[in-house]
PQR file with spaces between the fields and no chain letter, atoms N, CA, C, O and H, PARSE charges and radii, in Angstrom:
ATOM       1  N    MET     1       0.850   -1.173    0.000 -0.4000 1.5000
ATOM       2  CA   MET     1       0.000    0.000    0.000 -0.0000 2.0000
ATOM       3  C    MET     1       0.892    1.231    0.000  0.5500 1.7000
ATOM       4  O    MET     1       1.942    1.246    0.643 -0.5500 1.4000
ATOM       5  N    VAL     2       0.480    2.241   -0.708 -0.4000 1.5000
ATOM       6  CA   VAL     2       1.241    3.484   -0.781 -0.0000 2.0000
ATOM       7  C    VAL     2       0.547    4.510    0.110  0.5500 1.7000
ATOM       8  O    VAL     2      -0.451    5.114   -0.283 -0.5500 1.4000
ATOM       9  H    VAL     2      -0.373    2.229   -1.231  0.4000 1.0000
ATOM      10  N    PHE     3       1.081    4.697    1.301 -0.4000 1.5000
ATOM      11  CA   PHE     3       0.432    5.558    2.285 -0.0000 2.0000
ATOM      12  C    PHE     3       0.561    7.037    1.960  0.5500 1.7000
ATOM      13  O    PHE     3      -0.268    7.836    2.394 -0.5500 1.4000
ATOM      14  H    PHE     3       1.892    4.206    1.620  0.4000 1.0000
ATOM      15  N    VAL     4       1.581    7.413    1.207 -0.4000 1.5000
ATOM      16  CA   VAL     4       1.732    8.827    0.870 -0.0000 2.0000
ATOM      17  C    VAL     4       0.638    9.315   -0.073  0.5500 1.7000
ATOM      18  O    VAL     4       0.505   10.520   -0.289 -0.5500 1.4000
ATOM      19  H    VAL     4       2.254    6.763    0.854  0.4000 1.0000
ATOM      20  N    ASN     5      -0.141    8.405   -0.634 -0.4000 1.5000
ATOM      21  CA   ASN     5      -1.267    8.805   -1.477 -0.0000 2.0000
ATOM      22  C    ASN     5      -2.517    9.124   -0.662  0.5500 1.7000
ATOM      23  O    ASN     5      -3.553    9.474   -1.227 -0.5500 1.4000
ATOM      24  H    ASN     5      -0.033    7.426   -0.459  0.4000 1.0000
ATOM      25  N    TYR     6      -2.428    9.006    0.650 -0.4000 1.5000
ATOM      26  CA   TYR     6      -3.524    9.346    1.548 -0.0000 2.0000
ATOM      27  C    TYR     6      -3.129   10.605    2.313  0.5500 1.7000
ATOM      28  O    TYR     6      -2.557   10.496    3.398 -0.5500 1.4000
ATOM      29  H    TYR     6      -1.587    8.721    1.109  0.4000 1.0000
ATOM      30  N    PRO     7      -3.412   11.789    1.790 -0.5600 1.5000
ATOM      31  CA   PRO     7      -2.939   13.016    2.436  0.2800 2.0000
ATOM      32  C    PRO     7      -3.491   13.227    3.846  0.5500 1.7000
ATOM      33  O    PRO     7      -2.905   13.981    4.622 -0.5500 1.4000
ATOM      34  N    ALA     8      -4.601   12.579    4.193 -0.4000 1.5000
ATOM      35  CA   ALA     8      -5.171   12.745    5.527 -0.0000 2.0000
ATOM      36  C    ALA     8      -4.689   11.676    6.510  0.5500 1.7000
ATOM      37  O    ALA     8      -5.069   11.707    7.680 -0.5500 1.4000
ATOM      38  H    ALA     8      -5.077   11.966    3.562  0.4000 1.0000
ATOM      39  N    PHE     9      -3.855   10.726    6.053 -0.4000 1.5000
ATOM      40  CA   PHE     9      -3.387    9.652    6.916 -0.0000 2.0000
ATOM      41  C    PHE     9      -2.426   10.189    7.972  0.5500 1.7000
ATOM      42  O    PHE     9      -1.429   10.836    7.652 -0.5500 1.4000
ATOM      43  H    PHE     9      -3.546   10.701    5.102  0.4000 1.0000
ATOM      44  N    VAL    10      -2.743    9.912    9.225 -0.4000 1.5000
ATOM      45  CA   VAL    10      -1.869   10.261   10.345 -0.0000 2.0000
ATOM      46  C    VAL    10      -1.863    9.090   11.321  0.5500 1.7000
ATOM      47  O    VAL    10      -2.880    8.418   11.495 -0.5500 1.4000
ATOM      48  H    VAL    10      -3.553    9.387    9.484  0.4000 1.0000
ATOM      49  N    LEU    11      -0.741    8.849   11.944 -0.4000 1.5000
ATOM      50  CA   LEU    11      -0.627    7.711   12.857 -0.0000 2.0000
ATOM      51  C    LEU    11      -1.332    7.945   14.184  0.5500 1.7000
ATOM      52  O    LEU    11      -1.683    6.986   14.872 -0.5500 1.4000
ATOM      53  H    LEU    11       0.085    9.394   11.803  0.4000 1.0000
ATOM      54  N    HIS    12      -1.545    9.191   14.552 -0.4000 1.5000
ATOM      55  CA   HIS    12      -2.142    9.479   15.853 -0.0000 2.0000
ATOM      56  C    HIS    12      -3.678    9.531   15.836  0.5500 1.7000
ATOM      57  O    HIS    12      -4.292    9.780   16.873 -0.5500 1.4000
ATOM      58  H    HIS    12      -1.260    9.970   13.994  0.4000 1.0000
ATOM      59  N    ASP    13      -4.298    9.303   14.684 -0.4000 1.5000
ATOM      60  CA   ASP    13      -5.756    9.312   14.593 -0.0000 2.0000
ATOM      61  C    ASP    13      -6.295    7.919   14.934  0.5500 1.7000
ATOM      62  O    ASP    13      -6.164    6.988   14.139 -0.5500 1.4000
ATOM      63  H    ASP    13      -3.799    9.100   13.841  0.4000 1.0000
ATOM      64  N    LEU    14      -6.885    7.785   16.090 -0.4000 1.5000
ATOM      65  CA   LEU    14      -7.365    6.481   16.550 -0.0000 2.0000
ATOM      66  C    LEU    14      -8.500    5.929   15.690  0.5500 1.7000
ATOM      67  O    LEU    14      -8.729    4.719   15.684 -0.5500 1.4000
ATOM      68  H    LEU    14      -6.991    8.541   16.736  0.4000 1.0000
ATOM      69  N    SER    15      -9.208    6.784   14.969 -0.4000 1.5000
ATOM      70  CA   SER    15     -10.274    6.290   14.094 -0.0000 2.0000
ATOM      71  C    SER    15      -9.692    5.593   12.866  0.5500 1.7000
ATOM      72  O    SER    15     -10.406    4.866   12.176 -0.5500 1.4000
ATOM      73  H    SER    15      -9.021    7.767   14.973  0.4000 1.0000
ATOM      74  N    GLU    16      -8.412    5.802   12.586 -0.4000 1.5000
ATOM      75  CA   GLU    16      -7.738    5.170   11.455 -0.0000 2.0000
ATOM      76  C    GLU    16      -6.846    4.016   11.919  0.5500 1.7000
ATOM      77  O    GLU    16      -5.810    3.743   11.313 -0.5500 1.4000
ATOM      78  H    GLU    16      -7.831    6.393   13.147  0.4000 1.0000
ATOM      79  N    LYS    17      -7.251    3.349   12.984 -0.4000 1.5000
ATOM      80  CA   LYS    17      -6.428    2.295   13.570 -0.0000 2.0000
ATOM      81  C    LYS    17      -6.120    1.170   12.582  0.5500 1.7000
ATOM      82  O    LYS    17      -4.997    0.665   12.556 -0.5500 1.4000
ATOM      83  H    LYS    17      -8.093    3.570   13.476  0.4000 1.0000
ATOM      84  N    THR    18      -7.089    0.776   11.780 -0.4000 1.5000
ATOM      85  CA   THR    18      -6.874   -0.300   10.815 -0.0000 2.0000
ATOM      86  C    THR    18      -5.808    0.092    9.806  0.5500 1.7000
ATOM      87  O    THR    18      -4.923   -0.706    9.496 -0.5500 1.4000
ATOM      88  H    THR    18      -8.001    1.186   11.801  0.4000 1.0000
ATOM      89  N    LEU    19      -5.885    1.307    9.293 -0.4000 1.5000
ATOM      90  CA   LEU    19      -4.888    1.789    8.338 -0.0000 2.0000
ATOM      91  C    LEU    19      -3.523    1.913    9.008  0.5500 1.7000
ATOM      92  O    LEU    19      -2.504    1.593    8.395 -0.5500 1.4000
ATOM      93  H    LEU    19      -6.604    1.955    9.545  0.4000 1.0000
ATOM      94  N    ALA    20      -3.491    2.366   10.235 -0.4000 1.5000
ATOM      95  CA   ALA    20      -2.229    2.467   10.977 -0.0000 2.0000
ATOM      96  C    ALA    20      -1.630    1.080   11.200  0.5500 1.7000
ATOM      97  O    ALA    20      -0.415    0.912   11.093 -0.5500 1.4000
ATOM      98  H    ALA    20      -4.319    2.626   10.733  0.4000 1.0000
ATOM      99  N    ASN    21      -2.449    0.099   11.502 -0.4000 1.5000
ATOM     100  CA   ASN    21      -1.954   -1.270   11.676 -0.0000 2.0000
ATOM     101  C    ASN    21      -1.341   -1.794   10.377  0.5500 1.7000
ATOM     102  O    ASN    21      -0.301   -2.451   10.404 -0.5500 1.4000
ATOM     103  H    ASN    21      -3.436    0.235   11.589  0.4000 1.0000
ATOM     104  N    LEU    22      -1.979   -1.506    9.245 -0.4000 1.5000
ATOM     105  CA   LEU    22      -1.420   -1.900    7.954 -0.0000 2.0000
ATOM     106  C    LEU    22      -0.082   -1.199    7.710  0.5500 1.7000
ATOM     107  O    LEU    22       0.855   -1.797    7.181 -0.5500 1.4000
ATOM     108  H    LEU    22      -2.825   -0.972    9.223  0.4000 1.0000
ATOM     109  N    PHE    23      -0.007    0.070    8.098 -0.4000 1.5000
ATOM     110  CA   PHE    23       1.231    0.823    7.951 -0.0000 2.0000
ATOM     111  C    PHE    23       2.371    0.153    8.719  0.5500 1.7000
ATOM     112  O    PHE    23       3.446   -0.072    8.163 -0.5500 1.4000
ATOM     113  H    PHE    23      -0.768    0.557    8.527  0.4000 1.0000
ATOM     114  N    TRP    24       2.135   -0.167   10.007 -0.4000 1.5000
ATOM     115  CA   TRP    24       3.189   -0.771   10.821 -0.0000 2.0000
ATOM     116  C    TRP    24       3.578   -2.155   10.312  0.5500 1.7000
ATOM     117  O    TRP    24       4.754   -2.515   10.353 -0.5500 1.4000
ATOM     118  H    TRP    24       1.261    0.016   10.458  0.4000 1.0000
ATOM     119  N    LYS    25       2.608   -2.939    9.833 -0.4000 1.5000
ATOM     120  CA   LYS    25       2.921   -4.261    9.272 -0.0000 2.0000
ATOM     121  C    LYS    25       3.784   -4.122    8.018  0.5500 1.7000
ATOM     122  O    LYS    25       4.729   -4.886    7.819 -0.5500 1.4000
ATOM     123  H    LYS    25       1.652   -2.646    9.800  0.4000 1.0000
ATOM     124  N    GLN    26       3.454   -3.148    7.179 -0.4000 1.5000
ATOM     125  CA   GLN    26       4.234   -2.941    5.966 -0.0000 2.0000
ATOM     126  C    GLN    26       5.651   -2.485    6.314  0.5500 1.7000
ATOM     127  O    GLN    26       6.610   -2.921    5.677 -0.5500 1.4000
ATOM     128  H    GLN    26       2.686   -2.528    7.341  0.4000 1.0000
ATOM     129  N    LEU    27       5.798   -1.621    7.306 -0.4000 1.5000
ATOM     130  CA   LEU    27       7.137   -1.198    7.702 -0.0000 2.0000
ATOM     131  C    LEU    27       7.948   -2.366    8.252  0.5500 1.7000
ATOM     132  O    LEU    27       9.149   -2.448    7.997 -0.5500 1.4000
ATOM     133  H    LEU    27       5.019   -1.266    7.824  0.4000 1.0000
ATOM     134  N    GLU    28       7.332   -3.254    8.985 -0.4000 1.5000
ATOM     135  CA   GLU    28       8.033   -4.449    9.463 -0.0000 2.0000
ATOM     136  C    GLU    28       8.501   -5.307    8.294  0.5500 1.7000
ATOM     137  O    GLU    28       9.592   -5.874    8.336 -0.5500 1.4000
ATOM     138  H    GLU    28       6.356   -3.188    9.192  0.4000 1.0000
ATOM     139  N    TRP    29       7.679   -5.404    7.254 -0.4000 1.5000
ATOM     140  CA   TRP    29       8.003   -6.236    6.098 -0.0000 2.0000
ATOM     141  C    TRP    29       9.101   -5.601    5.242  0.5500 1.7000
ATOM     142  O    TRP    29      10.052   -6.280    4.855 -0.5500 1.4000
ATOM     143  H    TRP    29       6.792   -4.943    7.220  0.4000 1.0000
ATOM     144  N    VAL    30       8.978   -4.309    4.945 -0.4000 1.5000
ATOM     145  CA   VAL    30       9.915   -3.616    4.059 -0.0000 2.0000
ATOM     146  C    VAL    30      11.220   -3.274    4.769  0.5500 1.7000
ATOM     147  O    VAL    30      12.282   -3.270    4.146 -0.5500 1.4000
ATOM     148  H    VAL    30       8.205   -3.758    5.259  0.4000 1.0000
ATOM     149  N    GLU    31      11.151   -2.988    6.058 -0.4000 1.5000
ATOM     150  CA   GLU    31      12.296   -2.634    6.903 -0.0000 2.0000
ATOM     151  C    GLU    31      13.088   -1.421    6.420  0.5500 1.7000
ATOM     152  O    GLU    31      14.314   -1.484    6.333 -0.5500 1.4000
ATOM     153  H    GLU    31      10.288   -2.990    6.564  0.4000 1.0000
ATOM     154  N    PRO    32      12.409   -0.321    6.106 -0.5600 1.5000
ATOM     155  CA   PRO    32      13.162    0.880    5.738  0.2800 2.0000
ATOM     156  C    PRO    32      13.799    1.487    6.983  0.5500 1.7000
ATOM     157  O    PRO    32      13.342    1.246    8.100 -0.5500 1.4000
ATOM     158  N    GLU    33      14.849    2.269    6.789 -0.4000 1.5000
ATOM     159  CA   GLU    33      15.412    2.975    7.950 -0.0000 2.0000
ATOM     160  C    GLU    33      14.455    4.068    8.395  0.5500 1.7000
ATOM     161  O    GLU    33      14.241    4.274    9.589 -0.5500 1.4000
ATOM     162  H    GLU    33      15.220    2.464    5.881  0.4000 1.0000
ATOM     163  N    SER    34      13.875    4.773    7.412 -0.4000 1.5000
ATOM     164  CA   SER    34      13.008    5.908    7.748 -0.0000 2.0000
ATOM     165  C    SER    34      11.858    6.014    6.761  0.5500 1.7000
ATOM     166  O    SER    34      11.912    5.486    5.650 -0.5500 1.4000
ATOM     167  H    SER    34      14.049    4.606    6.442  0.4000 1.0000
ATOM     168  N    TYR    35      10.826    6.704    7.193 -0.4000 1.5000
ATOM     169  CA   TYR    35       9.656    6.994    6.365 -0.0000 2.0000
ATOM     170  C    TYR    35       9.286    8.441    6.649  0.5500 1.7000
ATOM     171  O    TYR    35       9.232    8.859    7.806 -0.5500 1.4000
ATOM     172  H    TYR    35      10.782    7.133    8.096  0.4000 1.0000
ATOM     173  N    VAL    36       9.033    9.200    5.600 -0.4000 1.5000
ATOM     174  CA   VAL    36       8.600   10.583    5.772 -0.0000 2.0000
ATOM     175  C    VAL    36       7.482   10.869    4.781  0.5500 1.7000
ATOM     176  O    VAL    36       7.550   10.475    3.617 -0.5500 1.4000
ATOM     177  H    VAL    36       9.078    8.860    4.661  0.4000 1.0000
ATOM     178  N    ALA    37       6.451   11.562    5.258 -0.4000 1.5000
ATOM     179  CA   ALA    37       5.340   11.950    4.399 -0.0000 2.0000
ATOM     180  C    ALA    37       4.812   13.305    4.871  0.5500 1.7000
ATOM     181  O    ALA    37       4.635   13.531    6.068 -0.5500 1.4000
ATOM     182  H    ALA    37       6.395   11.883    6.204  0.4000 1.0000
ATOM     183  N    ASP    38       4.570   14.181    3.938 -0.4000 1.5000
ATOM     184  CA   ASP    38       4.013   15.497    4.236 -0.0000 2.0000
ATOM     185  C    ASP    38       2.525   15.434    3.934  0.5500 1.7000
ATOM     186  O    ASP    38       2.097   15.612    2.794 -0.5500 1.4000
ATOM     187  H    ASP    38       4.714   13.998    2.966  0.4000 1.0000
ATOM     188  N    GLY    39       1.748   15.180    4.972 -0.4000 1.5000
ATOM     189  CA   GLY    39       0.312   15.029    4.803 -0.0000 2.0000
ATOM     190  C    GLY    39      -0.424   16.351    4.827  0.5500 1.7000
ATOM     191  O    GLY    39       0.180   17.415    4.967 -0.5500 1.4000
ATOM     192  H    GLY    39       2.096   15.035    5.899  0.4000 1.0000
ATOM     193  N    ARG    40      -1.712   16.271    4.691 -0.4000 1.5000
ATOM     194  CA   ARG    40      -2.551   17.464    4.681 -0.0000 2.0000
ATOM     195  C    ARG    40      -2.478   18.217    6.001  0.5500 1.7000
ATOM     196  O    ARG    40      -2.458   19.447    6.018 -0.5500 1.4000
ATOM     197  H    ARG    40      -2.203   15.407    4.577  0.4000 1.0000
ATOM     198  N    ASP    41      -2.437   17.473    7.116 -0.4000 1.5000
ATOM     199  CA   ASP    41      -2.484   18.106    8.426 -0.0000 2.0000
ATOM     200  C    ASP    41      -1.164   18.105    9.182  0.5500 1.7000
ATOM     201  O    ASP    41      -0.983   18.895   10.108 -0.5500 1.4000
ATOM     202  H    ASP    41      -2.453   16.473    7.102  0.4000 1.0000
ATOM     203  N    CYS    42      -0.241   17.230    8.802 -0.4000 1.5000
ATOM     204  CA   CYS    42       1.012   17.162    9.553 -0.0000 2.0000
ATOM     205  C    CYS    42       2.082   16.409    8.776  0.5500 1.7000
ATOM     206  O    CYS    42       1.804   15.720    7.795 -0.5500 1.4000
ATOM     207  H    CYS    42      -0.388   16.588    8.049  0.4000 1.0000
ATOM     208  N    LEU    43       3.306   16.563    9.244 -0.4000 1.5000
ATOM     209  CA   LEU    43       4.443   15.820    8.715 -0.0000 2.0000
ATOM     210  C    LEU    43       4.571   14.541    9.526  0.5500 1.7000
ATOM     211  O    LEU    43       4.517   14.577   10.755 -0.5500 1.4000
ATOM     212  H    LEU    43       3.533   17.123   10.041  0.4000 1.0000
ATOM     213  N    THR    44       4.738   13.423    8.854 -0.4000 1.5000
ATOM     214  CA   THR    44       4.945   12.151    9.543 -0.0000 2.0000
ATOM     215  C    THR    44       6.374   11.708    9.297  0.5500 1.7000
ATOM     216  O    THR    44       6.818   11.616    8.152 -0.5500 1.4000
ATOM     217  H    THR    44       4.782   13.394    7.856  0.4000 1.0000
ATOM     218  N    PHE    45       7.091   11.436   10.375 -0.4000 1.5000
ATOM     219  CA   PHE    45       8.458   10.941   10.271 -0.0000 2.0000
ATOM     220  C    PHE    45       8.618    9.782   11.238  0.5500 1.7000
ATOM     221  O    PHE    45       8.364    9.917   12.435 -0.5500 1.4000
ATOM     222  H    PHE    45       6.730   11.511   11.305  0.4000 1.0000
ATOM     223  N    VAL    46       9.045    8.635   10.706 -0.4000 1.5000
ATOM     224  CA   VAL    46       9.271    7.427   11.492 -0.0000 2.0000
ATOM     225  C    VAL    46      10.664    6.934   11.126  0.5500 1.7000
ATOM     226  O    VAL    46      11.039    6.946    9.953 -0.5500 1.4000
ATOM     227  H    VAL    46       9.252    8.526    9.733  0.4000 1.0000
ATOM     228  N    SER    47      11.436    6.499   12.124 -0.4000 1.5000
ATOM     229  CA   SER    47      12.774    6.003   11.829 -0.0000 2.0000
ATOM     230  C    SER    47      13.184    4.923   12.809  0.5500 1.7000
ATOM     231  O    SER    47      12.846    4.979   13.991 -0.5500 1.4000
ATOM     232  H    SER    47      11.132    6.489   13.076  0.4000 1.0000
ATOM     233  N    ARG    48      13.918    3.935   12.308 -0.4000 1.5000
ATOM     234  CA   ARG    48      14.519    2.912   13.159 -0.0000 2.0000
ATOM     235  C    ARG    48      15.775    3.464   13.829  0.5500 1.7000
ATOM     236  O    ARG    48      16.241    2.918   14.830 -0.5500 1.4000
ATOM     237  H    ARG    48      14.193    3.889   11.347  0.4000 1.0000
ATOM     238  N    ASN    49      16.315    4.533   13.282 -0.4000 1.5000
ATOM     239  CA   ASN    49      17.540    5.142   13.757 -0.0000 2.0000
ATOM     240  C    ASN    49      17.184    6.174   14.825  0.5500 1.7000
ATOM     241  O    ASN    49      16.750    7.281   14.507 -0.5500 1.4000
ATOM     242  H    ASN    49      15.936    4.976   12.469  0.4000 1.0000
ATOM     243  N    ALA    50      17.368    5.809   16.081 -0.4000 1.5000
ATOM     244  CA   ALA    50      16.968    6.677   17.193 -0.0000 2.0000
ATOM     245  C    ALA    50      17.704    8.016   17.169  0.5500 1.7000
ATOM     246  O    ALA    50      17.106    9.052   17.459 -0.5500 1.4000
ATOM     247  H    ALA    50      17.720    4.909   16.339  0.4000 1.0000
ATOM     248  N    ALA    51      18.990    8.008   16.827 -0.4000 1.5000
ATOM     249  CA   ALA    51      19.757    9.254   16.780 -0.0000 2.0000
ATOM     250  C    ALA    51      19.228   10.176   15.685  0.5500 1.7000
ATOM     251  O    ALA    51      19.095   11.381   15.898 -0.5500 1.4000
ATOM     252  H    ALA    51      19.476    7.166   16.591  0.4000 1.0000
ATOM     253  N    LEU    52      18.926    9.618   14.523 -0.4000 1.5000
ATOM     254  CA   LEU    52      18.365   10.406   13.436 -0.0000 2.0000
ATOM     255  C    LEU    52      17.007   10.965   13.825  0.5500 1.7000
ATOM     256  O    LEU    52      16.723   12.140   13.588 -0.5500 1.4000
ATOM     257  H    LEU    52      19.033    8.639   14.350  0.4000 1.0000
ATOM     258  N    PHE    53      16.165   10.126   14.424 -0.4000 1.5000
ATOM     259  CA   PHE    53      14.840   10.583   14.842 -0.0000 2.0000
ATOM     260  C    PHE    53      14.960   11.749   15.820  0.5500 1.7000
ATOM     261  O    PHE    53      14.244   12.741   15.688 -0.5500 1.4000
ATOM     262  H    PHE    53      16.395    9.172   14.617  0.4000 1.0000
ATOM     263  N    GLU    54      15.852   11.639   16.792 -0.4000 1.5000
ATOM     264  CA   GLU    54      16.021   12.697   17.793 -0.0000 2.0000
ATOM     265  C    GLU    54      16.527   13.980   17.146  0.5500 1.7000
ATOM     266  O    GLU    54      16.082   15.071   17.505 -0.5500 1.4000
ATOM     267  H    GLU    54      16.433   10.832   16.899  0.4000 1.0000
ATOM     268  N    THR    55      17.449   13.862   16.199 -0.4000 1.5000
ATOM     269  CA   THR    55      17.959   15.048   15.502 -0.0000 2.0000
ATOM     270  C    THR    55      16.846   15.744   14.722  0.5500 1.7000
ATOM     271  O    THR    55      16.703   16.964   14.798 -0.5500 1.4000
ATOM     272  H    THR    55      17.810   12.977   15.907  0.4000 1.0000
ATOM     273  N    VAL    56      16.065   14.976   13.979 -0.4000 1.5000
ATOM     274  CA   VAL    56      14.951   15.546   13.217 -0.0000 2.0000
ATOM     275  C    VAL    56      13.940   16.192   14.162  0.5500 1.7000
ATOM     276  O    VAL    56      13.462   17.297   13.908 -0.5500 1.4000
ATOM     277  H    VAL    56      16.182   13.985   13.918  0.4000 1.0000
ATOM     278  N    HIS    57      13.624   15.506   15.237 -0.4000 1.5000
ATOM     279  CA   HIS    57      12.673   16.048   16.210 -0.0000 2.0000
ATOM     280  C    HIS    57      13.163   17.382   16.779  0.5500 1.7000
ATOM     281  O    HIS    57      12.395   18.341   16.858 -0.5500 1.4000
ATOM     282  H    HIS    57      14.013   14.608   15.443  0.4000 1.0000
ATOM     283  N    GLN    58      14.429   17.447   17.172 -0.4000 1.5000
ATOM     284  CA   GLN    58      14.994   18.680   17.727 -0.0000 2.0000
ATOM     285  C    GLN    58      14.978   19.811   16.709  0.5500 1.7000
ATOM     286  O    GLN    58      14.632   20.943   17.046 -0.5500 1.4000
ATOM     287  H    GLN    58      15.053   16.668   17.108  0.4000 1.0000
ATOM     288  N    ARG    59      15.347   19.514   15.468 -0.4000 1.5000
ATOM     289  CA   ARG    59      15.392   20.554   14.430 -0.0000 2.0000
ATOM     290  C    ARG    59      13.988   21.075   14.104  0.5500 1.7000
ATOM     291  O    ARG    59      13.793   22.278   13.932 -0.5500 1.4000
ATOM     292  H    ARG    59      15.628   18.594   15.194  0.4000 1.0000
ATOM     293  N    LEU    60      13.026   20.175   14.022 -0.4000 1.5000
ATOM     294  CA   LEU    60      11.664   20.607   13.754 -0.0000 2.0000
ATOM     295  C    LEU    60      11.093   21.413   14.909  0.5500 1.7000
ATOM     296  O    LEU    60      10.413   22.416   14.695 -0.5500 1.4000
ATOM     297  H    LEU    60      13.184   19.198   14.162  0.4000 1.0000
ATOM     298  N    ALA    61      11.368   20.976   16.132 -0.4000 1.5000
ATOM     299  CA   ALA    61      10.894   21.723   17.307 -0.0000 2.0000
ATOM     300  C    ALA    61      11.520   23.114   17.341  0.5500 1.7000
ATOM     301  O    ALA    61      10.837   24.089   17.655 -0.5500 1.4000
ATOM     302  H    ALA    61      11.921   20.161   16.306  0.4000 1.0000
ATOM     303  N    ALA    62      12.803   23.218   17.023 -0.4000 1.5000
ATOM     304  CA   ALA    62      13.483   24.516   17.013 -0.0000 2.0000
ATOM     305  C    ALA    62      12.906   25.416   15.912  0.5500 1.7000
ATOM     306  O    ALA    62      12.783   26.626   16.102 -0.5500 1.4000
ATOM     307  H    ALA    62      13.358   22.426   16.768  0.4000 1.0000
ATOM     308  N    ALA    63      12.559   24.835   14.778 -0.4000 1.5000
ATOM     309  CA   ALA    63      11.996   25.619   13.674 -0.0000 2.0000
ATOM     310  C    ALA    63      10.622   26.175   14.033  0.5500 1.7000
ATOM     311  O    ALA    63      10.268   27.278   13.615 -0.5500 1.4000
ATOM     312  H    ALA    63      12.659   23.852   14.624  0.4000 1.0000
ATOM     313  N    ILE    64       9.854   25.421   14.800 -0.4000 1.5000
ATOM     314  CA   ILE    64       8.524   25.860   15.217 -0.0000 2.0000
ATOM     315  C    ILE    64       8.645   27.002   16.226  0.5500 1.7000
ATOM     316  O    ILE    64       7.917   27.991   16.141 -0.5500 1.4000
ATOM     317  H    ILE    64      10.141   24.525   15.140  0.4000 1.0000
ATOM     318  N    VAL    65       9.562   26.861   17.176 -0.4000 1.5000
ATOM     319  CA   VAL    65       9.756   27.871   18.224 -0.0000 2.0000
ATOM     320  C    VAL    65      10.441   29.102   17.654  0.5500 1.7000
ATOM     321  O    VAL    65      10.059   30.230   17.964 -0.5500 1.4000
ATOM     322  H    VAL    65      10.154   26.057   17.245  0.4000 1.0000
ATOM     323  N    GLY    66      11.453   28.888   16.822 -0.4000 1.5000
ATOM     324  CA   GLY    66      12.285   29.979   16.335 -0.0000 2.0000
ATOM     325  C    GLY    66      11.672   30.691   15.199  0.5500 1.7000
ATOM     326  O    GLY    66      12.256   31.640   14.677 -0.5500 1.4000
ATOM     327  H    GLY    66      11.764   27.971   16.571  0.4000 1.0000
């Protein structure tokens, strides 16, 4: 499934639990290091690399504040 074709897809929407479950199963199967999608309401970033995730999180948080 190509999740980037769903601009309203977000992982934190509990009403989309089935779609989120499919997303996590696909990530387990494909095993990418990272996934990024710019959706209609938010940016989604997922990474197996904890250091990369923390760096992205810090930079995005600083951009919002600054």
